[in-house]
TORKOL-4160 file (C-alpha; in steps of 0.2 Angstrom, whole numbers, padded with zeros to 4 digits, m for minus):
463
<pt num="1" X="0000" Y="0000" Z="0000"/>
<pt num="2" X="0012" Y="0013" Z="m0006"/>
<pt num="3" X="0001" Y="0024" Z="m0015"/>
<pt num="4" X="m0005" Y="0039" Z="m0006"/>
<pt num="5" X="m0022" Y="0039" Z="m0014"/>
<pt num="6" X="m0025" Y="0021" Z="m0007"/>
<pt num="7" X="m0020" Y="0026" Z="0010"/>
<pt num="8" X="m0031" Y="0042" Z="0010"/>
<pt num="9" X="m0045" Y="0033" Z="0003"/>
<pt num="10" X="m0044" Y="0019" Z="0016"/>
<pt num="11" X="m0043" Y="0031" Z="0030"/>
<pt num="12" X="m0057" Y="0042" Z="0024"/>
<pt num="13" X="m0068" Y="0026" Z="0021"/>
<pt num="14" X="m0064" Y="0019" Z="0038"/>
<pt num="15" X="m0069" Y="0036" Z="0046"/>
<pt num="16" X="m0084" Y="0039" Z="0036"/>
<pt num="17" X="m0090" Y="0021" Z="0037"/>
<pt num="18" X="m0088" Y="0022" Z="0056"/>
<pt num="19" X="m0098" Y="0038" Z="0057"/>
<pt num="20" X="m0111" Y="0030" Z="0046"/>
<pt num="21" X="m0112" Y="0014" Z="0056"/>
<pt num="22" X="m0114" Y="0024" Z="0072"/>
<pt num="23" X="m0127" Y="0035" Z="0065"/>
<pt num="24" X="m0137" Y="0021" Z="0057"/>
<pt num="25" X="m0136" Y="0011" Z="0074"/>
<pt num="26" X="m0143" Y="0026" Z="0084"/>
<pt num="27" X="m0156" Y="0030" Z="0071"/>
<pt num="28" X="m0161" Y="0012" Z="0070"/>
<pt num="29" X="m0162" Y="0010" Z="0089"/>
<pt num="30" X="m0172" Y="0026" Z="0090"/>
<pt num="31" X="m0184" Y="0021" Z="0076"/>
<pt num="32" X="m0187" Y="0004" Z="0083"/>
<pt num="33" X="m0190" Y="0010" Z="0101"/>
<pt num="34" X="m0201" Y="0024" Z="0094"/>
<pt num="35" X="m0211" Y="0011" Z="0084"/>
<pt num="36" X="m0213" Y="m0001" Z="0099"/>
<pt num="37" X="m0218" Y="0013" Z="0110"/>
<pt num="38" X="m0232" Y="0018" Z="0097"/>
<pt num="39" X="m0238" Y="0001" Z="0097"/>
<pt num="40" X="m0239" Y="0000" Z="0116"/>
<pt num="41" X="m0248" Y="0017" Z="0116"/>
<pt num="42" X="m0260" Y="0011" Z="0103"/>
<pt num="43" X="m0263" Y="m0005" Z="0113"/>
<pt num="44" X="m0266" Y="0004" Z="0129"/>
<pt num="45" X="m0278" Y="0016" Z="0120"/>
<pt num="46" X="m0288" Y="0001" Z="0113"/>
<pt num="47" X="m0289" Y="m0007" Z="0130"/>
<pt num="48" X="m0295" Y="0010" Z="0138"/>
<pt num="49" X="m0308" Y="0011" Z="0125"/>
<pt num="50" X="m0314" Y="m0006" Z="0129"/>
<pt num="51" X="m0314" Y="m0002" Z="0147"/>
<pt num="52" X="m0325" Y="0013" Z="0144"/>
<pt num="53" X="m0338" Y="0003" Z="0135"/>
<pt num="54" X="m0338" Y="m0011" Z="0148"/>
<pt num="55" X="m0340" Y="0002" Z="0162"/>
<pt num="56" X="m0356" Y="0008" Z="0154"/>
<pt num="57" X="m0363" Y="m0009" Z="0148"/>
<pt num="58" X="m0355" Y="m0023" Z="0158"/>
<pt num="59" X="m0365" Y="m0039" Z="0152"/>
<pt num="60" X="m0361" Y="m0055" Z="0143"/>
<pt num="61" X="m0366" Y="m0048" Z="0126"/>
<pt num="62" X="m0354" Y="m0033" Z="0128"/>
<pt num="63" X="m0340" Y="m0045" Z="0134"/>
<pt num="64" X="m0343" Y="m0056" Z="0119"/>
<pt num="65" X="m0344" Y="m0042" Z="0107"/>
<pt num="66" X="m0327" Y="m0035" Z="0113"/>
<pt num="67" X="m0319" Y="m0052" Z="0112"/>
<pt num="68" X="m0326" Y="m0054" Z="0094"/>
<pt num="69" X="m0319" Y="m0038" Z="0089"/>
<pt num="70" X="m0302" Y="m0042" Z="0094"/>
<pt num="71" X="m0302" Y="m0059" Z="0087"/>
<pt num="72" X="m0304" Y="m0051" Z="0070"/>
<pt num="73" X="m0290" Y="m0039" Z="0073"/>
<pt num="74" X="m0271" Y="m0041" Z="0075"/>
<pt num="75" X="m0273" Y="m0039" Z="0094"/>
<pt num="76" X="m0281" Y="m0049" Z="0108"/>
<pt num="77" X="m0291" Y="m0045" Z="0123"/>
<pt num="78" X="m0294" Y="m0054" Z="0140"/>
<pt num="79" X="m0307" Y="m0047" Z="0152"/>
<pt num="80" X="m0306" Y="m0053" Z="0170"/>
<pt num="81" X="m0315" Y="m0049" Z="0186"/>
<pt num="82" X="m0306" Y="m0040" Z="0201"/>
<pt num="83" X="m0299" Y="m0057" Z="0206"/>
<pt num="84" X="m0292" Y="m0060" Z="0189"/>
<pt num="85" X="m0304" Y="m0074" Z="0184"/>
<pt num="86" X="m0306" Y="m0074" Z="0165"/>
<pt num="87" X="m0324" Y="m0068" Z="0160"/>
<pt num="88" X="m0321" Y="m0068" Z="0141"/>
<pt num="89" X="m0306" Y="m0069" Z="0129"/>
<pt num="90" X="m0301" Y="m0068" Z="0111"/>
<pt num="91" X="m0287" Y="m0081" Z="0113"/>
<pt num="92" X="m0283" Y="m0096" Z="0123"/>
<pt num="93" X="m0281" Y="m0090" Z="0141"/>
<pt num="94" X="m0267" Y="m0102" Z="0146"/>
<pt num="95" X="m0256" Y="m0094" Z="0133"/>
<pt num="96" X="m0256" Y="m0077" Z="0142"/>
<pt num="97" X="m0260" Y="m0083" Z="0160"/>
<pt num="98" X="m0243" Y="m0079" Z="0167"/>
<pt num="99" X="m0245" Y="m0060" Z="0161"/>
<pt num="100" X="m0261" Y="m0059" Z="0170"/>
<pt num="101" X="m0255" Y="m0067" Z="0187"/>
<pt num="102" X="m0239" Y="m0057" Z="0187"/>
<pt num="103" X="m0248" Y="m0041" Z="0185"/>
<pt num="104" X="m0251" Y="m0029" Z="0199"/>
<pt num="105" X="m0268" Y="m0026" Z="0206"/>
<pt num="106" X="m0264" Y="m0007" Z="0210"/>
<pt num="107" X="m0267" Y="0000" Z="0193"/>
<pt num="108" X="m0270" Y="0018" Z="0189"/>
<pt num="109" X="m0285" Y="0024" Z="0179"/>
<pt num="110" X="m0275" Y="0026" Z="0163"/>
<pt num="111" X="m0268" Y="0009" Z="0164"/>
<pt num="112" X="m0251" Y="0002" Z="0164"/>
<pt num="113" X="m0239" Y="m0009" Z="0152"/>
<pt num="114" X="m0238" Y="m0026" Z="0158"/>
<pt num="115" X="m0225" Y="m0033" Z="0146"/>
<pt num="116" X="m0214" Y="m0023" Z="0134"/>
<pt num="117" X="m0200" Y="m0034" Z="0130"/>
<pt num="118" X="m0204" Y="m0038" Z="0113"/>
<pt num="119" X="m0188" Y="m0046" Z="0108"/>
<pt num="120" X="m0189" Y="m0061" Z="0121"/>
<pt num="121" X="m0208" Y="m0062" Z="0124"/>
<pt num="122" X="m0222" Y="m0069" Z="0113"/>
<pt num="123" X="m0233" Y="m0054" Z="0117"/>
<pt num="124" X="m0233" Y="m0036" Z="0123"/>
<pt num="125" X="m0247" Y="m0032" Z="0134"/>
<pt num="126" X="m0256" Y="m0018" Z="0144"/>
<pt num="127" X="m0270" Y="m0018" Z="0157"/>
<pt num="128" X="m0284" Y="m0005" Z="0160"/>
<pt num="129" X="m0294" Y="m0006" Z="0176"/>
<pt num="130" X="m0313" Y="m0007" Z="0176"/>
<pt num="131" X="m0320" Y="0003" Z="0189"/>
<pt num="132" X="m0338" Y="0004" Z="0196"/>
<pt num="133" X="m0350" Y="m0009" Z="0201"/>
<pt num="134" X="m0342" Y="m0023" Z="0191"/>
<pt num="135" X="m0324" Y="m0020" Z="0194"/>
<pt num="136" X="m0311" Y="m0030" Z="0184"/>
<pt num="137" X="m0297" Y="m0028" Z="0171"/>
<pt num="138" X="m0295" Y="m0027" Z="0152"/>
<pt num="139" X="m0279" Y="m0035" Z="0146"/>
<pt num="140" X="m0274" Y="m0031" Z="0129"/>
<pt num="141" X="m0261" Y="m0042" Z="0120"/>
<pt num="142" X="m0252" Y="m0040" Z="0103"/>
<pt num="143" X="m0241" Y="m0054" Z="0096"/>
<pt num="144" X="m0223" Y="m0049" Z="0094"/>
<pt num="145" X="m0222" Y="m0058" Z="0078"/>
<pt num="146" X="m0230" Y="m0043" Z="0070"/>
<pt num="147" X="m0217" Y="m0032" Z="0078"/>
<pt num="148" X="m0203" Y="m0043" Z="0073"/>
<pt num="149" X="m0210" Y="m0043" Z="0055"/>
<pt num="150" X="m0210" Y="m0024" Z="0056"/>
<pt num="151" X="m0192" Y="m0023" Z="0062"/>
<pt num="152" X="m0187" Y="m0035" Z="0049"/>
<pt num="153" X="m0194" Y="m0024" Z="0035"/>
<pt num="154" X="m0186" Y="m0009" Z="0044"/>
<pt num="155" X="m0169" Y="m0018" Z="0044"/>
<pt num="156" X="m0171" Y="m0022" Z="0025"/>
<pt num="157" X="m0173" Y="m0004" Z="0022"/>
<pt num="158" X="m0159" Y="0001" Z="0033"/>
<pt num="159" X="m0148" Y="m0012" Z="0024"/>
<pt num="160" X="m0152" Y="m0006" Z="0007"/>
<pt num="161" X="m0149" Y="0012" Z="0012"/>
<pt num="162" X="m0133" Y="0007" Z="0021"/>
<pt num="163" X="m0127" Y="m0001" Z="0005"/>
<pt num="164" X="m0131" Y="0014" Z="m0006"/>
<pt num="165" X="m0123" Y="0025" Z="0007"/>
<pt num="166" X="m0107" Y="0014" Z="0007"/>
<pt num="167" X="m0107" Y="0014" Z="m0012"/>
<pt num="168" X="m0109" Y="0033" Z="m0013"/>
<pt num="169" X="m0096" Y="0035" Z="0000"/>
<pt num="170" X="m0083" Y="0025" Z="m0009"/>
<pt num="171" X="m0087" Y="0034" Z="m0026"/>
<pt num="172" X="m0085" Y="0051" Z="m0017"/>
<pt num="173" X="m0069" Y="0045" Z="m0009"/>
<pt num="174" X="m0062" Y="0039" Z="m0025"/>
<pt num="175" X="m0066" Y="0056" Z="m0033"/>
<pt num="176" X="m0059" Y="0066" Z="m0019"/>
<pt num="177" X="m0043" Y="0055" Z="m0018"/>
<pt num="178" X="m0040" Y="0057" Z="m0036"/>
<pt num="179" X="m0044" Y="0076" Z="m0035"/>
<pt num="180" X="m0031" Y="0077" Z="m0021"/>
<pt num="181" X="m0018" Y="0065" Z="m0027"/>
<pt num="182" X="m0018" Y="0071" Z="m0046"/>
<pt num="183" X="m0010" Y="0088" Z="m0042"/>
<pt num="184" X="0002" Y="0079" Z="m0030"/>
<pt num="185" X="0007" Y="0068" Z="m0044"/>
<pt num="186" X="0010" Y="0083" Z="m0055"/>
<pt num="187" X="0020" Y="0091" Z="m0042"/>
<pt num="188" X="0030" Y="0075" Z="m0039"/>
<pt num="189" X="0034" Y="0074" Z="m0058"/>
<pt num="190" X="0039" Y="0092" Z="m0058"/>
<pt num="191" X="0051" Y="0090" Z="m0043"/>
<pt num="192" X="0058" Y="0075" Z="m0052"/>
<pt num="193" X="0062" Y="0086" Z="m0067"/>
<pt num="194" X="0069" Y="0099" Z="m0056"/>
<pt num="195" X="0081" Y="0086" Z="m0048"/>
<pt num="196" X="0087" Y="0081" Z="m0065"/>
<pt num="197" X="0091" Y="0100" Z="m0069"/>
<pt num="198" X="0076" Y="0103" Z="m0080"/>
<pt num="199" X="0068" Y="0119" Z="m0073"/>
<pt num="200" X="0055" Y="0121" Z="m0087"/>
<pt num="201" X="0040" Y="0115" Z="m0077"/>
<pt num="202" X="0023" Y="0122" Z="m0077"/>
<pt num="203" X="0011" Y="0118" Z="m0063"/>
<pt num="204" X="m0008" Y="0122" Z="m0065"/>
<pt num="205" X="m0017" Y="0133" Z="m0053"/>
<pt num="206" X="m0026" Y="0122" Z="m0040"/>
<pt num="207" X="m0034" Y="0136" Z="m0029"/>
<pt num="208" X="m0030" Y="0146" Z="m0014"/>
<pt num="209" X="m0029" Y="0131" Z="m0002"/>
<pt num="210" X="m0013" Y="0122" Z="0005"/>
<pt num="211" X="m0011" Y="0112" Z="m0012"/>
<pt num="212" X="m0012" Y="0128" Z="m0021"/>
<pt num="213" X="0001" Y="0136" Z="m0010"/>
<pt num="214" X="0013" Y="0121" Z="m0012"/>
<pt num="215" X="0010" Y="0121" Z="m0031"/>
<pt num="216" X="0015" Y="0140" Z="m0031"/>
<pt num="217" X="0030" Y="0137" Z="m0020"/>
<pt num="218" X="0036" Y="0123" Z="m0032"/>
<pt num="219" X="0033" Y="0134" Z="m0047"/>
<pt num="220" X="0042" Y="0148" Z="m0039"/>
<pt num="221" X="0057" Y="0137" Z="m0034"/>
<pt num="222" X="0058" Y="0131" Z="m0052"/>
<pt num="223" X="0058" Y="0148" Z="m0059"/>
<pt num="224" X="0071" Y="0154" Z="m0046"/>
<pt num="225" X="0082" Y="0139" Z="m0050"/>
<pt num="226" X="0080" Y="0142" Z="m0069"/>
<pt num="227" X="0085" Y="0161" Z="m0065"/>
<pt num="228" X="0100" Y="0155" Z="m0055"/>
<pt num="229" X="0106" Y="0144" Z="m0069"/>
<pt num="230" X="0104" Y="0158" Z="m0081"/>
<pt num="231" X="0113" Y="0169" Z="m0069"/>
<pt num="232" X="0127" Y="0157" Z="m0067"/>
<pt num="233" X="0129" Y="0155" Z="m0085"/>
<pt num="234" X="0129" Y="0173" Z="m0088"/>
<pt num="235" X="0141" Y="0175" Z="m0073"/>
<pt num="236" X="0153" Y="0162" Z="m0080"/>
<pt num="237" X="0152" Y="0171" Z="m0097"/>
<pt num="238" X="0154" Y="0188" Z="m0090"/>
<pt num="239" X="0169" Y="0183" Z="m0078"/>
<pt num="240" X="0178" Y="0174" Z="m0092"/>
<pt num="241" X="0176" Y="0190" Z="m0103"/>
<pt num="242" X="0181" Y="0202" Z="m0089"/>
<pt num="243" X="0196" Y="0191" Z="m0085"/>
<pt num="244" X="0201" Y="0188" Z="m0103"/>
<pt num="245" X="0201" Y="0206" Z="m0108"/>
<pt num="246" X="0215" Y="0212" Z="m0096"/>
<pt num="247" X="0224" Y="0196" Z="m0098"/>
<pt num="248" X="0224" Y="0198" Z="m0117"/>
<pt num="249" X="0231" Y="0216" Z="m0115"/>
<pt num="250" X="0244" Y="0211" Z="m0103"/>
<pt num="251" X="0250" Y="0196" Z="m0113"/>
<pt num="252" X="0250" Y="0206" Z="m0130"/>
<pt num="253" X="0259" Y="0221" Z="m0124"/>
<pt num="254" X="0271" Y="0211" Z="m0113"/>
<pt num="255" X="0276" Y="0201" Z="m0129"/>
<pt num="256" X="0278" Y="0218" Z="m0138"/>
<pt num="257" X="0289" Y="0225" Z="m0125"/>
<pt num="258" X="0299" Y="0209" Z="m0124"/>
<pt num="259" X="0301" Y="0205" Z="m0142"/>
<pt num="260" X="0303" Y="0222" Z="m0151"/>
<pt num="261" X="0315" Y="0236" Z="m0151"/>
<pt num="262" X="0305" Y="0250" Z="m0144"/>
<pt num="263" X="0310" Y="0268" Z="m0140"/>
<pt num="264" X="0309" Y="0273" Z="m0122"/>
<pt num="265" X="0293" Y="0282" Z="m0125"/>
<pt num="266" X="0285" Y="0267" Z="m0133"/>
<pt num="267" X="0291" Y="0256" Z="m0120"/>
<pt num="268" X="0284" Y="0267" Z="m0106"/>
<pt num="269" X="0267" Y="0269" Z="m0115"/>
<pt num="270" X="0265" Y="0250" Z="m0116"/>
<pt num="271" X="0271" Y="0247" Z="m0098"/>
<pt num="272" X="0258" Y="0260" Z="m0093"/>
<pt num="273" X="0245" Y="0250" Z="m0102"/>
<pt num="274" X="0251" Y="0234" Z="m0094"/>
<pt num="275" X="0250" Y="0242" Z="m0077"/>
<pt num="276" X="0232" Y="0249" Z="m0080"/>
<pt num="277" X="0226" Y="0232" Z="m0085"/>
<pt num="278" X="0235" Y="0224" Z="m0070"/>
<pt num="279" X="0226" Y="0236" Z="m0059"/>
<pt num="280" X="0210" Y="0232" Z="m0067"/>
<pt num="281" X="0212" Y="0214" Z="m0065"/>
<pt num="282" X="0217" Y="0216" Z="m0047"/>
<pt num="283" X="0201" Y="0226" Z="m0044"/>
<pt num="284" X="0191" Y="0213" Z="m0052"/>
<pt num="285" X="0198" Y="0199" Z="m0042"/>
<pt num="286" X="0195" Y="0210" Z="m0026"/>
<pt num="287" X="0177" Y="0212" Z="m0031"/>
<pt num="288" X="0175" Y="0194" Z="m0034"/>
<pt num="289" X="0182" Y="0190" Z="m0017"/>
<pt num="290" X="0170" Y="0202" Z="m0009"/>
<pt num="291" X="0155" Y="0194" Z="m0018"/>
<pt num="292" X="0161" Y="0177" Z="m0013"/>
<pt num="293" X="0162" Y="0183" Z="0006"/>
<pt num="294" X="0145" Y="0190" Z="0004"/>
<pt num="295" X="0138" Y="0174" Z="m0003"/>
<pt num="296" X="0147" Y="0163" Z="0011"/>
<pt num="297" X="0140" Y="0175" Z="0024"/>
<pt num="298" X="0158" Y="0178" Z="0030"/>
<pt num="299" X="0157" Y="0196" Z="0025"/>
<pt num="300" X="0159" Y="0206" Z="0042"/>
<pt num="301" X="0153" Y="0224" Z="0044"/>
<pt num="302" X="0163" Y="0233" Z="0058"/>
<pt num="303" X="0151" Y="0247" Z="0064"/>
<pt num="304" X="0158" Y="0262" Z="0073"/>
<pt num="305" X="0152" Y="0280" Z="0077"/>
<pt num="306" X="0157" Y="0291" Z="0062"/>
<pt num="307" X="0157" Y="0310" Z="0061"/>
<pt num="308" X="0147" Y="0311" Z="0045"/>
<pt num="309" X="0150" Y="0329" Z="0040"/>
<pt num="310" X="0169" Y="0326" Z="0042"/>
<pt num="311" X="0168" Y="0310" Z="0033"/>
<pt num="312" X="0159" Y="0317" Z="0019"/>
<pt num="313" X="0171" Y="0332" Z="0018"/>
<pt num="314" X="0186" Y="0320" Z="0016"/>
<pt num="315" X="0177" Y="0311" Z="0002"/>
<pt num="316" X="0173" Y="0328" Z="m0007"/>
<pt num="317" X="0191" Y="0333" Z="m0006"/>
<pt num="318" X="0197" Y="0317" Z="m0014"/>
<pt num="319" X="0185" Y="0317" Z="m0028"/>
<pt num="320" X="0184" Y="0336" Z="m0032"/>
<pt num="321" X="0199" Y="0336" Z="m0043"/>
<pt num="322" X="0192" Y="0322" Z="m0054"/>
<pt num="323" X="0176" Y="0331" Z="m0056"/>
<pt num="324" X="0185" Y="0347" Z="m0060"/>
<pt num="325" X="0196" Y="0338" Z="m0073"/>
<pt num="326" X="0180" Y="0334" Z="m0082"/>
<pt num="327" X="0173" Y="0351" Z="m0079"/>
<pt num="328" X="0160" Y="0345" Z="m0068"/>
<pt num="329" X="0154" Y="0351" Z="m0050"/>
<pt num="330" X="0152" Y="0341" Z="m0035"/>
<pt num="331" X="0140" Y="0349" Z="m0023"/>
<pt num="332" X="0138" Y="0343" Z="m0005"/>
<pt num="333" X="0124" Y="0347" Z="0008"/>
<pt num="334" X="0127" Y="0339" Z="0025"/>
<pt num="335" X="0120" Y="0344" Z="0042"/>
<pt num="336" X="0133" Y="0348" Z="0056"/>
<pt num="337" X="0136" Y="0338" Z="0071"/>
<pt num="338" X="0129" Y="0322" Z="0064"/>
<pt num="339" X="0135" Y="0305" Z="0070"/>
<pt num="340" X="0130" Y="0288" Z="0062"/>
<pt num="341" X="0134" Y="0270" Z="0066"/>
<pt num="342" X="0142" Y="0262" Z="0051"/>
<pt num="343" X="0158" Y="0254" Z="0044"/>
<pt num="344" X="0169" Y="0268" Z="0038"/>
<pt num="345" X="0179" Y="0258" Z="0025"/>
<pt num="346" X="0163" Y="0250" Z="0018"/>
<pt num="347" X="0153" Y="0267" Z="0018"/>
<pt num="348" X="0167" Y="0275" Z="0009"/>
<pt num="349" X="0167" Y="0261" Z="m0004"/>
<pt num="350" X="0149" Y="0263" Z="m0006"/>
<pt num="351" X="0150" Y="0282" Z="m0009"/>
<pt num="352" X="0166" Y="0281" Z="m0020"/>
<pt num="353" X="0157" Y="0268" Z="m0031"/>
<pt num="354" X="0141" Y="0279" Z="m0033"/>
<pt num="355" X="0150" Y="0295" Z="m0036"/>
<pt num="356" X="0162" Y="0287" Z="m0048"/>
<pt num="357" X="0147" Y="0281" Z="m0058"/>
<pt num="358" X="0140" Y="0299" Z="m0058"/>
<pt num="359" X="0157" Y="0305" Z="m0064"/>
<pt num="360" X="0158" Y="0292" Z="m0078"/>
<pt num="361" X="0141" Y="0294" Z="m0085"/>
<pt num="362" X="0138" Y="0313" Z="m0084"/>
<pt num="363" X="0144" Y="0326" Z="m0097"/>
<pt num="364" X="0155" Y="0340" Z="m0095"/>
<pt num="365" X="0147" Y="0356" Z="m0088"/>
<pt num="366" X="0135" Y="0346" Z="m0077"/>
<pt num="367" X="0134" Y="0344" Z="m0058"/>
<pt num="368" X="0132" Y="0330" Z="m0045"/>
<pt num="369" X="0124" Y="0333" Z="m0029"/>
<pt num="370" X="0126" Y="0324" Z="m0013"/>
<pt num="371" X="0113" Y="0327" Z="0001"/>
<pt num="372" X="0111" Y="0320" Z="0018"/>
<pt num="373" X="0095" Y="0322" Z="0028"/>
<pt num="374" X="0087" Y="0314" Z="0043"/>
<pt num="375" X="0071" Y="0305" Z="0045"/>
<pt num="376" X="0068" Y="0300" Z="0064"/>
<pt num="377" X="0083" Y="0288" Z="0067"/>
<pt num="378" X="0086" Y="0285" Z="0049"/>
<pt num="379" X="0100" Y="0293" Z="0039"/>
<pt num="380" X="0097" Y="0296" Z="0020"/>
<pt num="381" X="0111" Y="0299" Z="0009"/>
<pt num="382" X="0105" Y="0305" Z="m0008"/>
<pt num="383" X="0116" Y="0306" Z="m0024"/>
<pt num="384" X="0109" Y="0315" Z="m0039"/>
<pt num="385" X="0117" Y="0318" Z="m0055"/>
<pt num="386" X="0112" Y="0327" Z="m0071"/>
<pt num="387" X="0119" Y="0314" Z="m0083"/>
<pt num="388" X="0111" Y="0305" Z="m0098"/>
<pt num="389" X="0100" Y="0294" Z="m0087"/>
<pt num="390" X="0096" Y="0275" Z="m0088"/>
<pt num="391" X="0083" Y="0267" Z="m0099"/>
<pt num="392" X="0067" Y="0261" Z="m0089"/>
<pt num="393" X="0069" Y="0243" Z="m0095"/>
<pt num="394" X="0087" Y="0242" Z="m0087"/>
<pt num="395" X="0082" Y="0249" Z="m0070"/>
<pt num="396" X="0076" Y="0233" Z="m0062"/>
<pt num="397" X="0092" Y="0224" Z="m0067"/>
<pt num="398" X="0105" Y="0237" Z="m0062"/>
<pt num="399" X="0110" Y="0229" Z="m0045"/>
<pt num="400" X="0112" Y="0212" Z="m0054"/>
<pt num="401" X="0130" Y="0205" Z="m0055"/>
<pt num="402" X="0139" Y="0209" Z="m0071"/>
<pt num="403" X="0124" Y="0219" Z="m0078"/>
<pt num="404" X="0128" Y="0234" Z="m0088"/>
<pt num="405" X="0118" Y="0246" Z="m0097"/>
<pt num="406" X="0131" Y="0247" Z="m0110"/>
<pt num="407" X="0132" Y="0230" Z="m0118"/>
<pt num="408" X="0147" Y="0232" Z="m0129"/>
<pt num="409" X="0159" Y="0230" Z="m0115"/>
<pt num="410" X="0173" Y="0240" Z="m0123"/>
<pt num="411" X="0187" Y="0247" Z="m0112"/>
<pt num="412" X="0180" Y="0264" Z="m0113"/>
<pt num="413" X="0162" Y="0259" Z="m0107"/>
<pt num="414" X="0165" Y="0257" Z="m0089"/>
<pt num="415" X="0168" Y="0244" Z="m0076"/>
<pt num="416" X="0164" Y="0226" Z="m0074"/>
<pt num="417" X="0146" Y="0228" Z="m0069"/>
<pt num="418" X="0149" Y="0222" Z="m0051"/>
<pt num="419" X="0150" Y="0239" Z="m0043"/>
<pt num="420" X="0132" Y="0241" Z="m0040"/>
<pt num="421" X="0129" Y="0223" Z="m0035"/>
<pt num="422" X="0142" Y="0225" Z="m0021"/>
<pt num="423" X="0135" Y="0242" Z="m0016"/>
<pt num="424" X="0118" Y="0234" Z="m0013"/>
<pt num="425" X="0125" Y="0220" Z="m0003"/>
<pt num="426" X="0135" Y="0232" Z="0008"/>
<pt num="427" X="0120" Y="0243" Z="0011"/>
<pt num="428" X="0110" Y="0227" Z="0015"/>
<pt num="429" X="0123" Y="0222" Z="0027"/>
<pt num="430" X="0122" Y="0238" Z="0036"/>
<pt num="431" X="0103" Y="0235" Z="0038"/>
<pt num="432" X="0099" Y="0248" Z="0025"/>
<pt num="433" X="0091" Y="0250" Z="0008"/>
<pt num="434" X="0095" Y="0258" Z="m0008"/>
<pt num="435" X="0082" Y="0265" Z="m0021"/>
<pt num="436" X="0085" Y="0271" Z="m0038"/>
<pt num="437" X="0076" Y="0283" Z="m0050"/>
<pt num="438" X="0081" Y="0289" Z="m0067"/>
<pt num="439" X="0074" Y="0299" Z="m0082"/>
<pt num="440" X="0082" Y="0298" Z="m0099"/>
<pt num="441" X="0091" Y="0314" Z="m0103"/>
<pt num="442" X="0088" Y="0321" Z="m0085"/>
<pt num="443" X="0099" Y="0311" Z="m0074"/>
<pt num="444" X="0099" Y="0298" Z="m0060"/>
<pt num="445" X="0095" Y="0299" Z="m0041"/>
<pt num="446" X="0100" Y="0286" Z="m0028"/>
<pt num="447" X="0093" Y="0286" Z="m0010"/>
<pt num="448" X="0103" Y="0276" Z="0003"/>
<pt num="449" X="0094" Y="0274" Z="0019"/>
<pt num="450" X="0103" Y="0268" Z="0034"/>
<pt num="451" X="0090" Y="0262" Z="0046"/>
<pt num="452" X="0093" Y="0267" Z="0065"/>
<pt num="453" X="0110" Y="0273" Z="0061"/>
<pt num="454" X="0108" Y="0290" Z="0069"/>
<pt num="455" X="0118" Y="0293" Z="0085"/>
<pt num="456" X="0117" Y="0308" Z="0097"/>
<pt num="457" X="0131" Y="0314" Z="0109"/>
<pt num="458" X="0123" Y="0304" Z="0123"/>
<pt num="459" X="0126" Y="0288" Z="0114"/>
<pt num="460" X="0144" Y="0293" Z="0110"/>
<pt num="461" X="0147" Y="0297" Z="0128"/>
<pt num="462" X="0140" Y="0280" Z="0134"/>
<pt num="463" X="0150" Y="0271" Z="0121"/>
């Protein structure tokens, strides 16, 4: 019994069958007891009716008439005097003698039930007292064979109903089991394909229940794995390209310097190119190490209080010459006496990377603005340039590794495409977020939010 559908079907069947048997048992018992009670009530009422007639006309003719009436019915009557001597009867008195003798003499006006055990006795019986001048008793009897016949008919009806209910239950269970197991089998097939490296699976929508959520989760997993495989493929292609380009330059110019007779100026020029490409290769390897540390959760952020105005001023002093060389302006707005909790080396790396991008992708005569403002305990650092902007279709992918708006990958087109990916990871490691907005032809704005990084002088004193 390995199939889930069989297990579920069997469990459901046992549960529902048990419930049905219990319900049928109680219903059957209730119906039988109710039917027997109705028979006893009817029998008692018939005896009371005969009693009323005999109290008005107590003579042999009336007695014979009562006995004759009952001999033609499915009930019988025995009329006795107050000493329980039989006056008239519609059946042999010896067959019911024990019921008469064992009955009480203290009987209320409405009568009592003498025998109600229909399962074990031949008769059910009641007695009604005759009061007045001619005191006596009217005993009513009904053969239990008729009750047994009635119960047998009821049992047959219950049996047929039970078989129909069981058949319907089995049919419903089969339908429900298939409805439940069918999507599970599809999910099983999908996970088998995923385990073999085939992520092109499509699972149907099964609703908003737990199965639907599981289906969505498996579909999301397949999509994510497919995306990761594509990312890995793109990563390997990108890294091989990024490594091959500087290595090709280094090897080519090293061969030229080694094998050709060059003038001192040419040699110096080629060696400068080799030095630049070596630095580029070194920076690329450093970025890869940073990403590897981030992926392995071994990247550690060492936060400490930073005097942000002084920190921003030093960055401004370092980068201003580069902006001036390109005839651009770097404008800084930062409140005084502002302290934040962050890793100074990594925060500097973040700002350098973003300001360097603004420098690379803006034209001469434009400006870049760095603004710091406070929102509760959060510190916002906004970098806004007036460069050429970024196409809308590229915005969702800018923080992906090796993604570049410029696809040509020439030496003049910028970095390796890892800078913004590292920036985002560094900001996330600080517990912050970064958002980007850009309009083509108008420029780009990045908003770095460091959550809960704001410190006051009391915090510095306690530290």
